[in-house]
C-alpha positions in Angstrom: 103.2 103.7 81.8 104.0 105.3 84.9 101.6 105.9 88.0 101.8 109.6 89.3 99.2 109.4 91.6 101.0 106.5 93.9 102.1 107.7 97.3 105.7 108.4 98.2 107.1 105.2 100.5 108.6 107.6 103.2 106.2 110.0 103.9 102.5 108.5 102.4 102.4 111.7 100.2 101.1 111.6 96.8 104.4 111.9 94.6 102.8 114.1 91.5 105.7 113.8 89.1 109.0 114.8 91.1 110.3 111.9 92.2 113.0 109.2 92.7 113.2 105.7 92.0 115.1 103.0 93.2 115.4 100.3 90.4 116.3 97.5 92.8 113.5 97.5 95.4 111.1 99.6 93.4 110.7 102.3 96.3 109.7 105.7 95.1 110.5 109.4 96.7 108.5 112.3 96.3 111.0 115.3 96.0 110.6 116.3 99.5 111.7 113.4 100.9 114.4 113.0 98.0 116.0 116.8 99.4 115.9 115.6 103.1 117.6 112.6 102.2 120.3 114.4 100.1 121.2 116.6 103.2 121.2 113.2 105.5 123.6 111.1 103.1 125.4 114.2 101.7 126.6 112.9 98.4 125.3 112.5 95.3 123.9 110.4 93.7 122.1 109.1 96.6 121.9 105.7 97.7 118.5 103.4 98.5 117.5 103.5 102.5 116.1 100.1 101.6 118.7 98.5 99.7 121.7 100.6 99.1 121.3 100.9 95.5 121.5 104.3 93.3 118.3 106.9 93.5 117.5 107.3 89.7 114.8 109.4 87.8 112.9 107.8 85.7 
């Protein structure tokens, strides 16, 4: 079961329903931080800033 009440690993806000997930290091991003990461990296799919894995929608 997916826990939607967990905080975003980047900003600490609750992730709710819109977030990205890294399968390697199990980091979760809220949608706002994912969009900011998209502007920083400028490509899709995004790479996890921790381990370099591809961020996916669970």
